[in-house]
Legacy VTK file of the C-alpha trace (Angstrom):
# vtk DataFile Version 3.0
C-alpha trace
ASCII
DATASET POLYDATA
POINTS 424 float
18.303 -62.617 78.803
17.840 -62.828 75.128
14.760 -62.174 75.270
15.207 -58.561 76.976
18.063 -57.657 74.656
15.732 -58.555 71.288
13.175 -55.979 72.792
15.554 -53.290 73.163
16.738 -53.832 69.748
13.198 -53.618 68.632
12.465 -50.534 70.533
15.466 -49.117 69.403
14.778 -49.822 65.867
11.190 -48.468 65.773
12.769 -45.034 67.467
14.859 -44.899 64.386
12.360 -45.394 62.119
9.921 -42.697 63.771
12.903 -40.370 63.733
13.717 -40.819 59.912
10.150 -40.172 59.447
10.095 -37.178 61.358
12.979 -36.066 59.637
11.392 -36.646 56.205
8.353 -34.861 57.224
10.372 -32.154 58.749
12.404 -31.972 55.253
8.958 -32.240 53.308
7.385 -29.312 55.124
10.552 -27.394 54.668
10.336 -28.189 50.667
6.643 -27.262 50.867
7.420 -23.948 52.387
9.979 -23.044 49.847
7.892 -23.882 46.974
4.923 -22.287 48.444
3.328 -25.694 47.387
1.093 -27.644 49.932
-0.532 -31.021 49.612
-3.622 -32.382 50.297
-5.879 -35.902 50.578
-9.556 -36.268 49.795
-11.097 -39.255 51.544
-14.058 -39.070 48.662
-16.140 -41.932 50.896
-16.185 -39.917 53.928
-15.471 -36.285 52.493
-12.951 -35.724 54.652
-10.279 -33.479 53.586
-6.632 -33.654 55.045
-4.272 -30.841 54.515
-0.355 -30.333 54.742
0.716 -27.394 57.209
1.769 -25.238 54.001
-1.686 -25.415 52.465
-3.300 -24.180 55.393
-0.551 -21.145 55.549
-1.863 -20.327 51.541
-5.220 -20.391 52.632
-4.541 -18.297 55.744
-6.577 -20.859 57.838
-5.869 -22.888 61.058
-6.792 -26.840 61.350
-9.698 -25.991 63.999
-11.000 -23.059 61.929
-11.851 -25.213 59.007
-14.402 -27.810 58.280
-12.238 -30.177 56.175
-15.243 -30.998 53.623
-14.805 -30.884 50.009
-17.930 -27.812 50.287
-15.756 -26.160 53.051
-12.973 -25.982 50.383
-15.212 -24.964 47.935
-16.355 -21.895 49.790
-12.778 -20.515 50.208
-12.677 -20.483 46.494
-13.542 -17.100 44.649
-17.275 -17.292 43.583
-16.171 -16.233 40.058
-13.724 -19.660 39.704
-15.912 -21.748 41.857
-17.749 -23.559 38.961
-14.452 -23.924 36.894
-12.631 -25.600 39.740
-15.885 -28.215 40.629
-16.169 -28.995 37.175
-12.600 -29.800 36.641
-12.839 -32.217 39.812
-16.056 -33.677 38.678
-14.453 -34.068 35.075
-11.542 -35.715 36.778
-13.923 -38.381 38.546
-15.902 -39.202 35.258
-13.121 -39.236 32.756
-10.491 -40.851 35.275
-7.745 -38.510 34.533
-5.959 -36.108 36.332
-6.843 -32.409 36.427
-4.839 -29.094 36.473
-6.591 -25.711 36.899
-5.930 -22.250 38.306
-8.223 -20.704 40.702
-8.303 -17.798 42.997
-8.922 -18.108 46.641
-10.150 -15.157 49.295
-8.238 -15.526 52.566
-10.072 -14.559 55.512
-8.268 -10.953 55.513
-10.070 -10.451 52.123
-6.958 -10.786 50.202
-7.108 -12.515 46.895
-4.391 -15.183 45.792
-4.027 -17.507 43.260
-3.396 -21.404 43.449
-2.299 -23.760 40.758
-4.395 -26.953 41.778
-3.363 -30.387 40.493
-5.632 -33.929 41.532
-5.696 -37.386 40.746
-7.973 -39.686 41.943
-7.412 -43.635 43.334
-10.169 -45.983 42.597
-10.769 -49.413 44.130
-10.912 -52.891 42.249
-14.464 -52.298 40.826
-13.733 -48.699 39.686
-15.364 -46.954 42.280
-13.302 -43.505 43.785
-11.721 -43.493 46.903
-9.503 -40.970 47.435
-8.150 -37.988 45.702
-4.890 -36.530 45.917
-2.919 -33.600 44.878
-1.103 -30.289 45.135
-2.010 -26.425 45.519
0.702 -24.096 44.698
0.656 -20.626 45.408
1.586 -18.922 42.263
-0.091 -15.592 42.964
3.296 -13.459 42.480
3.903 -15.386 39.213
0.502 -14.512 37.936
0.940 -10.950 38.837
4.490 -10.831 36.989
2.552 -12.418 34.241
-0.015 -9.676 34.087
2.717 -7.133 34.607
4.509 -8.309 31.231
1.597 -8.726 29.709
0.255 -5.025 30.395
3.868 -3.832 29.598
3.995 -5.910 26.360
0.644 -4.222 25.347
1.655 -0.666 26.306
4.712 -1.192 24.199
3.061 -2.750 21.349
0.808 0.518 21.285
3.905 2.486 21.658
5.782 1.013 18.872
2.397 1.011 16.776
2.298 5.160 17.439
6.034 5.603 16.775
5.800 3.664 13.728
2.703 5.400 12.063
4.553 8.763 12.788
7.621 7.441 11.222
5.627 6.391 8.518
3.871 9.831 8.272
7.371 11.582 8.624
8.885 8.955 5.591
5.706 9.754 3.407
6.309 13.633 3.956
9.717 13.110 2.888
9.020 11.090 -0.110
6.554 13.881 -1.054
8.891 16.441 -0.736
11.898 14.238 -2.528
9.073 13.828 -5.310
8.235 17.484 -5.157
11.765 18.193 -5.250
12.688 15.905 -8.345
9.664 17.383 -10.034
10.872 20.719 -9.771
14.433 19.737 -10.770
13.066 18.034 -13.925
11.028 20.898 -14.723
13.723 23.323 -14.390
16.115 20.934 -16.611
12.948 20.766 -19.151
12.495 24.714 -18.958
16.167 25.118 -19.614
16.156 22.568 -22.637
12.767 24.513 -24.204
14.689 27.894 -23.552
17.871 26.717 -25.557
15.372 25.249 -28.024
13.825 28.511 -28.298
16.770 30.376 -28.963
17.701 27.805 -31.688
14.170 27.911 -33.156
14.171 31.892 -33.160
17.591 31.936 -34.844
16.607 29.102 -37.619
13.282 30.677 -38.531
14.958 34.127 -38.938
17.509 32.348 -40.996
14.731 31.117 -42.971
12.245 33.648 -43.192
14.175 36.027 -45.085
14.932 33.713 -48.162
11.593 31.955 -47.817
9.833 35.466 -48.217
12.097 36.308 -51.022
11.468 33.105 -52.834
7.611 33.992 -52.294
8.006 37.532 -53.562
9.876 36.305 -56.613
7.849 33.504 -57.463
4.685 35.675 -57.254
6.044 37.882 -59.647
6.813 34.738 -62.149
3.019 33.848 -61.590
1.670 37.447 -62.633
3.740 37.316 -65.608
3.114 33.816 -66.925
-0.422 32.986 -68.487
-3.180 31.466 -66.459
-3.367 27.890 -67.001
-0.047 27.393 -68.465
2.647 25.099 -66.860
4.659 27.932 -66.101
1.863 29.355 -63.959
1.027 26.157 -62.080
4.501 25.613 -61.246
4.985 29.037 -59.930
1.444 28.445 -57.706
3.125 25.020 -56.549
6.302 27.247 -55.276
4.287 29.417 -53.407
1.840 27.259 -51.976
5.053 25.011 -50.454
6.807 28.017 -49.576
3.831 29.523 -47.354
3.640 25.676 -45.940
7.240 25.973 -45.155
6.369 29.661 -43.585
3.546 28.219 -41.534
6.122 25.883 -40.249
8.583 28.426 -39.080
5.851 30.474 -37.867
5.078 27.496 -35.649
8.272 26.860 -34.494
8.608 30.363 -33.473
5.127 30.102 -31.556
6.987 27.166 -29.243
9.608 29.780 -28.361
7.407 32.722 -27.249
4.867 32.737 -24.572
2.041 34.432 -26.578
-0.930 34.113 -24.117
-2.607 37.489 -25.638
-3.562 35.186 -28.501
-5.521 32.646 -26.831
-9.064 32.547 -27.567
-12.141 30.529 -26.801
-11.327 26.907 -28.477
-13.696 23.729 -28.916
-11.678 20.777 -28.489
-14.436 19.189 -30.746
-13.088 21.198 -33.515
-9.287 21.167 -33.213
-9.351 17.328 -33.108
-11.654 17.576 -36.402
-8.904 19.448 -37.615
-6.155 17.695 -37.084
-7.920 14.282 -37.981
-8.810 15.880 -41.451
-5.299 16.108 -42.105
-4.381 12.833 -41.087
-7.277 10.371 -41.029
-6.820 9.079 -44.453
-3.517 7.832 -43.804
-4.717 6.340 -40.435
-7.177 4.226 -42.257
-4.603 3.115 -44.834
-2.342 1.728 -42.456
-5.389 -0.465 -41.016
-5.416 1.313 -37.698
-9.164 1.124 -36.080
-10.051 4.783 -35.011
-12.586 5.253 -32.478
-13.388 8.786 -31.033
-15.798 9.779 -28.342
-15.686 13.372 -27.651
-18.973 14.917 -25.883
-20.426 17.705 -27.736
-21.088 19.281 -24.392
-17.653 19.768 -23.238
-16.854 22.916 -22.119
-14.559 25.496 -24.429
-10.754 26.183 -23.383
-8.781 29.394 -23.589
-6.176 28.167 -26.095
-4.329 28.770 -29.408
-5.889 26.232 -31.662
-3.014 25.667 -33.879
-0.649 24.889 -30.896
-3.379 22.367 -29.541
-3.669 21.181 -33.312
0.201 20.371 -33.075
-0.059 18.416 -30.050
-2.902 16.210 -31.113
-0.850 15.390 -34.413
2.309 14.760 -32.563
0.373 12.646 -30.253
-1.192 10.752 -32.918
1.509 10.526 -34.946
3.427 8.648 -32.194
0.177 6.285 -31.561
0.474 5.454 -35.534
4.320 4.685 -35.178
3.812 2.515 -31.745
0.426 0.616 -33.869
2.579 -0.004 -37.071
5.624 -1.428 -35.073
3.492 -3.880 -33.373
1.289 -4.598 -35.933
2.754 -4.467 -39.495
-0.448 -5.618 -41.095
-4.092 -5.529 -40.187
-5.298 -6.744 -36.557
-8.390 -6.371 -34.475
-6.307 -5.063 -31.724
-4.602 -1.867 -33.816
-6.842 0.503 -32.380
-6.633 4.019 -31.486
-8.983 5.444 -28.842
-9.504 9.152 -28.413
-11.789 9.999 -25.653
-13.053 13.226 -23.956
-14.553 14.064 -20.798
-15.300 16.352 -18.005
-13.173 16.676 -14.877
-13.001 18.337 -11.399
-9.177 19.093 -10.444
-8.657 21.030 -7.385
-12.238 22.455 -7.018
-11.965 23.723 -10.639
-13.537 22.641 -13.784
-11.466 20.916 -16.495
-11.562 18.977 -19.699
-9.604 15.781 -20.156
-8.455 14.190 -23.520
-7.182 10.735 -23.480
-5.266 8.985 -26.569
-5.067 5.379 -25.601
-3.159 3.144 -28.156
-2.597 -0.740 -28.063
0.747 -0.396 -29.453
4.361 -1.483 -28.348
4.144 0.919 -25.318
7.051 2.616 -23.350
9.917 0.918 -21.298
9.232 1.817 -17.426
13.051 3.006 -17.007
12.385 5.579 -19.785
9.108 6.690 -19.026
10.162 9.962 -17.353
12.333 10.832 -19.832
10.405 10.951 -22.854
9.224 14.476 -22.679
12.856 15.841 -22.438
13.926 17.657 -25.685
15.824 15.378 -28.436
14.999 12.194 -26.550
13.325 9.855 -28.797
12.438 5.947 -28.892
12.409 6.295 -32.983
15.619 6.025 -35.146
17.195 9.241 -36.259
15.375 9.216 -39.726
11.819 9.046 -37.874
12.041 11.275 -35.137
13.734 14.303 -33.575
12.960 13.764 -30.007
11.428 17.092 -30.102
7.240 16.526 -30.272
6.335 15.676 -27.002
8.883 18.289 -25.374
7.275 20.989 -27.389
3.850 19.434 -26.677
4.582 19.372 -22.898
5.516 23.121 -23.332
2.200 23.685 -24.988
-0.001 22.277 -22.721
1.705 23.863 -19.857
1.365 27.093 -21.008
-2.125 26.726 -21.564
-2.181 25.843 -17.684
-2.908 22.174 -18.177
-0.899 18.830 -17.636
0.306 16.097 -19.856
0.460 12.599 -18.476
2.008 9.687 -20.081
1.044 5.809 -18.860
2.451 2.788 -20.751
3.182 -0.833 -20.056
5.884 -2.346 -22.451
4.296 -4.480 -25.063
0.736 -3.381 -24.037
-0.394 0.174 -24.277
0.563 3.791 -24.025
-2.034 6.371 -22.640
-1.570 10.116 -22.938
-3.699 12.035 -21.159
-4.379 15.948 -21.596
-5.836 18.089 -18.867
-6.807 21.586 -19.469
-8.669 23.943 -17.504
-12.211 25.009 -18.715
-13.259 28.295 -19.329
-15.672 29.855 -16.951
-19.577 29.491 -17.944
LINES 1 425
424 0 1 2 3 4 5 6 7 8 9 10 11 12 13 14 15 16 17 18 19 20 21 22 23 24 25 26 27 28 29 30 31 32 33 34 35 36 37 38 39 40 41 42 43 44 45 46 47 48 49 50 51 52 53 54 55 56 57 58 59 60 61 62 63 64 65 66 67 68 69 70 71 72 73 74 75 76 77 78 79 80 81 82 83 84 85 86 87 88 89 90 91 92 93 94 95 96 97 98 99 100 101 102 103 104 105 106 107 108 109 110 111 112 113 114 115 116 117 118 119 120 121 122 123 124 125 126 127 128 129 130 131 132 133 134 135 136 137 138 139 140 141 142 143 144 145 146 147 148 149 150 151 152 153 154 155 156 157 158 159 160 161 162 163 164 165 166 167 168 169 170 171 172 173 174 175 176 177 178 179 180 181 182 183 184 185 186 187 188 189 190 191 192 193 194 195 196 197 198 199 200 201 202 203 204 205 206 207 208 209 210 211 212 213 214 215 216 217 218 219 220 221 222 223 224 225 226 227 228 229 230 231 232 233 234 235 236 237 238 239 240 241 242 243 244 245 246 247 248 249 250 251 252 253 254 255 256 257 258 259 260 261 262 263 264 265 266 267 268 269 270 271 272 273 274 275 276 277 278 279 280 281 282 283 284 285 286 287 288 289 290 291 292 293 294 295 296 297 298 299 300 301 302 303 304 305 306 307 308 309 310 311 312 313 314 315 316 317 318 319 320 321 322 323 324 325 326 327 328 329 330 331 332 333 334 335 336 337 338 339 340 341 342 343 344 345 346 347 348 349 350 351 352 353 354 355 356 357 358 359 360 361 362 363 364 365 366 367 368 369 370 371 372 373 374 375 376 377 378 379 380 381 382 383 384 385 386 387 388 389 390 391 392 393 394 395 396 397 398 399 400 401 402 403 404 405 406 407 408 409 410 411 412 413 414 415 416 417 418 419 420 421 422 423
């Protein structure tokens, strides 16, 4: 009786175990369906593969339709991914390490799915491979989403790049327009200052001209009445000479206030510079300034008023001398002033370019755009009026040219004059 009871208990216990196992299998199958994850095991020794139901579903196969061997498994892998997967498996066997690889499979209906395959090898005591087990998960949808995201990211990047380029172009146009308007405004202000200066110059010249002409006339009478060679005659001639110099200055002052286009003549820059240096070169040498002049003899002529260009050159050289003497009170190898000339083509038109380059004190960047304004000067009141560069700029503009100033404080100043050359 006791034996029968024991057998019944054993049978009931066995049934419970089997039921628990079936429950676990059902739970595992349900989990695999939800995760779209199938499991497999490969008996390497006998070359037999066992798949879970979910793995058959992923591959679109039925157990009776599939020859469960490793070669048969490779045949359903996409031809382009077959070698990659096979190499991963072989490397796992040789290195005794798990593998993880993505590969495409071809289902019986011809559709392509993507699986994420993982595998690990079990070895016997001698280190020989016995089994390889692992999983294959359907990641087709995830891969499609990743590809779509990557494509959208590229499209967005291209769109951003295009829009950024367009925005940069618009910004550049706006910057150019702002710069143009600032230039126009600055030129208008400068023109207004020059017009006011012209009116002042005309008034001053008128007031000076009458008495200076009287001085010259009366002094000439004294000279005529005095004996040649006498002290009186010599003093009278000196007065006449200095009065004529004042009259010349007044005449130049008036020329700045007038537009005398009809008086422009063919002019050689070499001649104007030579005349300018004749007046000042001795002083330049005396101050220990090393002068380097390179004006090609074949520079084309310009249509100009020579006296006005000479005034511009003298003003620029005077500023260079001041800057060099401020930086180098005595002699120095770097105390140099270079004057260069060259041909240039601007806007498909022949020009000449004259460059005055000194290694003096330079100009502060924050005032560089102000130094050609009338009455603006970096010199002390007893050294300058602030009119020289403003007048020079007006003269060059009236000659159809440009006056450009480049400078770095403490290093150099470069004044560039560009003038249209006369046609051959």
